[in-house]
C-alpha positions in Angstrom: 38.2 81.6 63.7 36.2 84.5 62.3 34.1 84.2 59.2 35.4 87.3 57.4 39.0 86.5 57.7 38.6 82.9 56.7 36.3 83.4 53.7 38.4 86.2 52.3 41.4 84.0 52.2 39.5 81.3 50.2 39.5 83.4 47.1 41.9 81.9 44.6 42.8 79.0 46.8 43.5 75.6 45.3 41.0 72.9 46.0 42.7 69.8 47.4 41.6 66.2 47.7 41.1 64.6 51.0 43.4 61.5 51.1 43.2 60.4 54.8 41.1 60.7 57.9 44.0 60.6 60.4 44.8 63.8 62.2 48.5 63.9 63.1 51.0 65.9 65.1 54.6 66.3 63.8 56.8 66.9 66.9 59.7 68.2 64.6 57.6 71.0 63.1 55.1 71.3 65.9 52.3 71.1 63.2 48.9 69.5 63.7 47.5 68.5 60.3 43.7 68.1 60.2 42.6 66.5 56.9 39.2 68.2 56.8 37.2 70.5 59.0 33.6 71.5 58.6 33.4 75.3 59.0 30.7 77.8 58.1 29.5 75.8 55.1 33.0 75.1 53.9 35.2 72.1 54.2 38.9 73.0 54.9 42.2 71.3 55.4 43.7 73.0 58.4 47.1 73.0 60.0 47.8 74.4 63.5 51.2 75.2 65.1 51.9 74.3 68.7 53.4 77.3 70.5 53.8 75.4 73.9 51.6 74.6 76.9 48.9 73.1 74.6 48.3 76.4 72.9 48.1 76.4 69.1 47.8 79.1 66.4 46.3 78.8 63.0 49.0 77.9 60.5 47.2 77.3 57.2 43.9 76.3 55.7 42.6 75.5 52.2 39.4 74.2 50.7 39.3 70.5 50.4 36.9 68.1 48.7 35.7 65.1 50.7 33.2 62.3 50.2 30.7 62.7 52.9 31.3 64.4 56.3 34.5 66.1 57.3 36.8 64.6 59.9 36.5 67.5 62.4 34.0 70.3 63.0 33.9 73.8 64.3 31.1 74.7 66.7 30.2 78.4 66.3 28.0 78.4 69.3 30.9 77.5 71.6 33.8 78.6 69.4 35.4 75.2 69.7 37.2 73.0 67.3 36.3 69.3 67.8 38.6 66.6 66.6 37.7 62.9 67.1 41.3 61.7 67.3 44.9 62.9 66.9 48.0 60.7 66.4 51.0 61.9 68.4 54.0 59.7 67.7 53.0 56.2 69.0 50.2 57.6 71.1 46.6 58.5 70.1 44.2 60.9 71.8 40.5 61.0 71.2 37.7 63.5 71.8 39.9 66.6 71.5 38.3 70.0 72.1 40.2 73.2 71.3 38.7 76.6 72.5 39.2 79.4 70.0 40.2 82.8 71.5 38.8 84.8 68.6 42.3 85.9 67.4 43.5 82.7 65.7 44.6 80.9 68.9 43.4 77.6 70.2 43.8 76.1 73.7 43.2 72.4 74.4 40.4 72.0 76.9 39.8 68.2 76.5 41.7 65.2 75.2 41.5 61.6 76.3 44.5 59.2 75.7 43.7 55.8 74.2 45.2 53.3 76.7 48.2 51.3 75.4 46.3 48.2 76.4 43.5 49.1 74.0 46.0 49.7 71.1 47.5 46.3 71.8 44.1 44.6 71.8 43.3 46.1 68.5 46.6 45.0 67.0 46.2 41.5 68.3 42.6 41.3 67.0 43.6 42.5 63.5 46.7 40.3 63.3 44.8 37.2 64.4 42.2 37.8 61.7 45.0 38.2 59.1 46.4 34.8 60.3 43.1 33.1 59.2 44.0 34.1 55.6 47.6 32.8 55.7 47.2 30.1 53.1 43.5 30.0 52.1 40.1 31.8 52.5 38.5 30.5 55.8 34.9 29.4 55.9 32.4 28.5 58.6 33.0 29.3 62.3 36.7 29.9 61.7 35.9 32.7 59.3 33.6 34.6 61.7 35.3 34.0 65.0 36.6 37.6 65.3 33.4 39.2 63.9 30.5 40.5 65.8 27.3 38.6 65.0 26.0 41.9 63.5 29.1 42.5 61.4 28.4 44.0 58.0 31.0 45.5 55.7 30.2 47.0 52.3 26.9 45.0 52.1 28.4 41.6 53.1 27.2 40.1 56.4 28.7 37.5 58.7 26.4 34.8 57.3 28.0 35.3 53.9 31.5 35.2 55.3 30.7 31.9 57.1 29.3 30.4 53.9 32.4 31.4 51.9 32.3 35.0 50.7 31.7 34.9 47.0 33.3 38.1 45.9 36.9 37.2 45.4 38.5 36.9 48.9 41.5 35.2 47.3 43.0 38.7 47.2 43.2 38.5 51.0 45.3 35.4 51.2 48.6 36.2 52.8 47.6 39.7 53.8 48.9 41.7 56.8 47.6 44.8 58.5 50.0 47.7 59.1 49.9 51.2 60.6 46.8 50.8 62.6 45.4 54.2 63.8 42.4 54.9 66.0 40.4 57.7 64.2 37.4 58.0 66.6 35.7 56.4 69.6 32.0 56.4 70.6 30.2 55.3 73.8 26.5 54.6 73.2 23.5 53.5 75.1 21.3 51.2 73.0 17.5 51.4 72.9 17.2 48.3 75.2 19.4 49.9 77.8 22.6 48.0 77.0 25.8 49.8 76.1 28.5 49.6 73.5 31.8 51.2 72.6 32.7 51.6 69.0 36.3 52.3 67.8 36.9 53.5 64.3 40.3 52.5 62.9 42.3 53.2 59.7 45.2 51.0 58.5 47.2 49.9 55.5 46.7 46.4 54.1 49.8 44.7 52.7 49.1 41.9 50.2 51.1 38.8 49.4 52.5 40.3 46.2 54.0 43.2 48.3 51.6 45.9 47.1 49.7 47.9 49.7 46.1 49.2 49.9 46.3 52.4 52.0 43.8 54.0 54.2 41.4 51.0 54.8 38.7 51.9 57.3 36.9 49.6 59.7 35.0 49.7 63.0 35.4 47.6 66.1 33.0 47.1 69.0 32.8 46.0 72.6 29.6 45.6 74.6 26.3 45.1 72.9 25.5 45.3 69.2 21.8 45.5 70.0 19.9 47.8 67.6 22.2 47.2 64.7 20.2 47.7 61.4 18.9 44.4 59.9 20.6 42.2 62.5 18.3 39.5 63.9 20.8 38.2 66.5 23.0 40.7 68.3 25.9 40.0 70.6 26.7 41.3 74.0 30.1 40.7 75.7 33.2 42.5 76.6 35.4 41.0 73.9 36.7 43.3 71.3 35.2 42.3 67.9 35.2 43.5 64.3 31.9 45.3 63.6 32.5 46.5 60.0 31.4 49.8 58.4 27.7 48.6 58.6 27.1 49.8 55.0 24.1 48.1 53.3 26.1 47.8 50.1 29.6 48.3 48.8 29.9 51.4 46.5 32.8 52.1 44.3 34.0 54.6 41.7 37.2 54.0 39.8 39.0 54.6 36.5 39.5 51.8 34.1 41.7 51.7 30.9 41.4 48.7 28.6 42.9 47.2 25.5 40.9 44.6 23.6 42.0 42.4 20.7 39.0 41.1 18.7 38.2 37.8 17.1 35.0 36.4 15.6 33.4 33.9 18.0 32.0 31.9 15.0 35.1 31.7 12.8 38.0 32.8 15.0 39.1 35.3 12.4 40.6 38.6 13.5 38.0 41.4 13.6 38.3 44.7 11.8 39.6 46.8 13.4 41.7 44.2 15.3 42.3 46.4 18.4 40.3 48.9 20.3 41.0 50.8 23.5 38.5 52.1 26.1 38.8 54.6 28.9 36.0 54.9 31.4 34.8 55.4 34.9 33.1 52.6 36.8 30.3 53.2 39.3 29.6 50.0 41.1 27.1 48.9 43.7 27.5 45.4 45.2 24.9 44.1 47.6 25.2 40.4 48.3 22.4 40.5 50.9 20.0 42.1 48.5 19.2 45.0 50.9 18.5 47.3 48.0 16.5 46.8 44.8 17.9 49.7 42.9 20.2 52.7 43.2 20.5 56.2 41.9 24.2 57.2 41.2 24.9 60.9 40.5 28.0 62.9 39.8 30.1 64.8 37.3 30.0 63.6 33.7 27.5 60.8 34.3 24.6 63.0 35.5 22.3 60.6 37.2 21.8 56.9 36.5 19.4 54.3 37.8 20.8 50.8 38.5 19.1 47.5 39.2 20.2 44.7 41.6 21.1 41.2 40.3 18.1 39.5 42.0 15.6 41.7 40.1 17.4 41.1 36.8 17.3 37.4 37.4 13.8 36.9 38.5 11.5 40.0 38.3 8.5 39.3 36.0 8.7 42.8 34.7 12.2 42.2 33.4 11.7 38.8 31.8 13.1 38.8 28.3 14.5 42.3 28.7 18.2 43.4 28.3 20.1 42.2 31.4 17.8 39.3 32.2 20.6 36.9 33.0 19.0 33.9 34.7 22.2 33.1 36.7 23.6 36.5 37.4 25.7 36.2 40.6 24.6 37.9 43.8 28.0 39.7 44.0 27.7 41.1 40.4 27.5 44.9 40.3 24.1 46.5 39.8 23.4 47.2 36.1 22.3 50.6 34.8 18.9 51.0 33.0 19.2 51.8 29.3 17.2 53.8 26.8 15.0 52.3 24.1 18.0 52.4 21.7 20.3 50.6 24.2 22.2 53.8 25.0 22.6 55.8 28.2 19.4 56.9 30.0 19.4 59.5 32.8 17.7 58.3 36.0 14.6 60.5 35.6 13.7 59.2 32.1 15.0 55.6 32.2 12.3 53.0 31.7 13.9 50.0 33.3 11.0 47.7 33.1 10.8 48.2 29.3 14.4 48.7 28.2 16.3 46.6 30.7 19.8 47.3 32.0 23.5 46.7 31.2 26.9 48.0 32.2 28.0 50.2 35.1 30.4 52.6 33.4 30.7 55.8 31.4 33.5 56.6 29.0 34.9 56.5 25.5 36.2 53.8 23.1 38.7 54.4 20.2 40.8 52.6 17.7 43.4 55.4 17.9 44.8 55.9 21.5 46.1 59.4 20.9 45.9 63.0 22.2 42.6 63.6 20.3 41.0 60.6 22.0 42.2 61.9 25.4 40.7 65.4 24.6 37.4 63.8 23.7 37.4 61.9 27.0 38.1 65.0 29.0 35.2 66.7 27.2 32.8 64.3 28.7 32.6 66.6 31.8 34.9 65.2 34.5 36.0 67.5 37.3 39.3 67.6 39.2 37.8 66.2 42.4 34.6 64.4 41.6 32.2 63.5 44.4 29.6 60.8 43.5 26.5 60.0 45.5 24.9 56.5 45.8 21.3 56.5 47.0 19.9 53.0 47.7 16.2 52.1 47.6 14.3 49.0 48.6 10.9 50.0 47.1 9.2 49.6 43.7 10.4 52.9 42.2 12.4 51.0 39.6 9.2 49.8 37.9 8.1 53.2 36.5 9.8 56.1 34.9 11.2 58.4 37.6 9.6 56.2 40.2 12.2 57.1 42.7 10.9 60.7 42.9 9.4 61.4 46.3 10.7 58.2 47.8 13.3 58.0 50.7 16.5 56.0 50.2 17.4 53.5 52.8 21.0 54.7 52.7 23.1 57.3 50.9 26.9 57.0 50.4 29.6 59.1 48.7 32.8 58.5 46.9 35.6 60.8 45.8 37.3 60.3 42.5 40.3 62.5 41.5 40.6 62.9 37.7 44.4 62.9 37.9 44.3 59.1 38.6 42.7 58.3 35.2 45.3 56.8 32.8 45.4 58.5 29.4 44.9 56.8 26.1 48.5 57.7 25.2 49.7 55.7 28.1 47.2 52.9 27.5 49.0 52.1 24.2 51.6 50.3 26.4 49.1 47.8 27.7 50.3 44.4 26.3 48.1 42.5 23.8 46.6 39.2 25.0 46.7 36.5 22.3 46.6 32.7 21.9 50.1 31.1 22.2 49.6 27.7 20.5 46.1 27.8 18.9 45.1 29.6 15.8 42.1 31.9 15.9 39.8 29.3 14.3 41.1 26.6 16.7 40.5 28.9 19.7 36.9 29.5 18.5 36.3 25.8 18.0 37.5 25.1 21.6 35.5 28.0 23.1 32.3 26.7 21.5 32.9 23.1 22.4 30.6 21.4 24.8 33.8 20.4 26.8 36.3 23.1 26.2 39.9 22.6 27.3 41.9 25.3 29.1 43.8 27.5 26.7 47.3 28.8 26.4 47.5 32.6 26.3 50.4 35.0 26.2 50.8 38.8 26.8 54.3 39.5 25.8 56.8 41.6 27.7 55.5 43.2 30.9 54.9 46.9 30.8 54.9 47.4 34.6 58.5 48.6 34.7 57.7 51.9 32.8 57.3 55.0 35.1 53.6 55.5 34.5 52.7 51.9 35.4 55.0 51.4 38.5 52.1 51.2 40.9 50.1 48.6 39.0 50.2 44.9 39.9 48.8 42.0 38.0 45.8 40.8 40.1 44.8 37.9 37.9 42.3 37.4 35.2 39.0 35.7 34.2 37.0 34.1 31.4 33.5 35.3 31.0 30.9 34.3 28.4 27.2 34.8 27.8 24.5 33.6 25.4 20.7 33.1 25.1 18.6 30.6 26.9 17.7 27.6 24.8 14.2 27.8 23.4 13.9 31.6 23.3 11.1 32.6 20.9 12.3 33.7 17.5 16.0 33.4 18.6 15.6 36.3 21.0 18.8 37.3 22.9 17.0 37.4 26.3 16.7 35.7 28.8 20.3 34.7 28.8 23.1 33.3 30.9 26.3 34.9 31.9 29.1 32.8 33.5 32.6 33.8 34.8 35.6 32.0 36.2 38.5 33.8 37.9 42.1 32.8 38.2 45.2 34.1 40.0 48.5 34.5 38.3 51.7 36.6 38.4 53.3 38.6 35.5 56.6 36.8 35.7 56.4 34.8 32.5 53.8 36.7 30.5 52.0 33.5 29.8 49.2 31.3 31.2 49.3 27.8 29.8 46.1 26.5 31.4 43.6 29.4 31.3 40.3 27.8 32.3 37.1 28.3 30.2 34.0 29.0 32.2 31.5 26.1 31.8 28.4 26.6 29.8 25.0 26.0 31.6 23.0 23.2 30.1 20.1 25.5 29.4 22.2 28.0 27.4 21.8 27.7 23.6 25.2 28.9 22.6 27.9 31.6 23.3 27.4 34.9 21.6 30.3 36.6 23.5 33.3 35.6 25.5 36.5 37.3 26.7 39.7 36.3 28.4 41.0 39.3 30.5 44.0 40.3 32.4 43.4 42.7 35.3 46.1 45.1 36.6 45.4 47.1 39.7 46.7 50.3 41.3 45.8 49.7 44.9 46.4 53.3 46.0 44.1 54.9 43.4 41.9 51.8 42.9 42.3 52.3 39.2 42.6 49.3 36.9 44.0 48.4 33.5 42.7 45.5 31.4 44.0 43.5 28.5 41.3 41.5 26.9 41.0 38.9 24.1 37.4 39.4 23.0 35.4 37.0 20.9 32.0 38.1 19.6 
């Protein structure tokens, strides 16, 4: 690969999204497809054609957008292309090195086959873990028996799993793991002299409803997990164990489209206007272990936002009585973004969190007319075709002052990729069914919701819309009831501090009706409810986009 030839060809090339990390070889076409290669400051999707005798020629390349590091790299000092793993039929090879001849040809100089026994061990491990979730979410020692003691995944550690993971593992019940592929292996010597082997894998997760989450990534380990960050009790044995991605928090960006039918929480009368739609992008940070106090999220359309963790919003003295000061905010609730004095959006460098509080973790547009004009206005917010978003996590006191993060070092930085094409338009959102009471009138619903002992309610959402072409990948993942209201005894009837409670439920879309939708209990210290909603959640597992239908009372 020579710089001039490559860079000249980049002009006018289409930028593609990176959708997988598995490098594959197609024996029919003799083509190796490398999802992303770091080369001369560029990230490229590359294909090579096998000419025989382990000699390959450059077939194609194009710029590609990735979140974080590329899968493979080109070393200019040695003129070698280094690929961590290649899938060849049912076999996998790791640590592949191809020497470039300067004329577009590559010869394999190193490749190590992954033993069949190792693949079998991985499959047994993952399938045994699936079996734990056959009919219920496991807890205690059963839940952690296949995890390394230093296991951490998206901010959740093994202690949380053993105690009953609080973030909705019901979605894992009945799951199965498919298409497991090794994407990298590493042999390491730990600081204490012990050794480990890490194996990165990628797989599809099939859920009980038949839908599939593609491209799930995980890491396995044998040997010693000594030196793992923030792990007080490592493990050292030859057993293959699940190690997790070791991230200090789960970070997520995704598109959300919602329809809301409004009622007065005092009277139950229909609000004016009766229906509103919203289209937005969510940027979530979830950290059940409270590793980070705040985060800075940056990217297209949102600029840069500062978000606070639930533990601060619950108990920090500086936030007492401020927006977002929910006294019972769950540890698995997403971080909330700091607001401006008016309650609007504040950029991270001017947000005064300790004065103006925090709410929400989204950016978008609401409308009462889901039409092409609304879609044009949403597009004008500044989204890009392949949006990369960075999440910087901090565990210091930079949240207490305006731009307090400046000059401080984050404890971790993660990236996500969000293709704009996956956002569902307002025009299509008009098909989302309305959620409404089946047997109760609006005033009766309000009276029940505000009762000290509310009964489950009967709600309907009409004919399913999932059969239409634009919604074929969406599945109903359940719903919830959430409510909030001020603490009893707030001076002058102030809104904060407050309580926020939520109760989840699972359901299917077969009947378009839930006859016993539970109402979240109200804490004894809460004065009253100022807001509540009953919400259906539809999910596209491939794009991680969601559609909501809500009955809102406020």
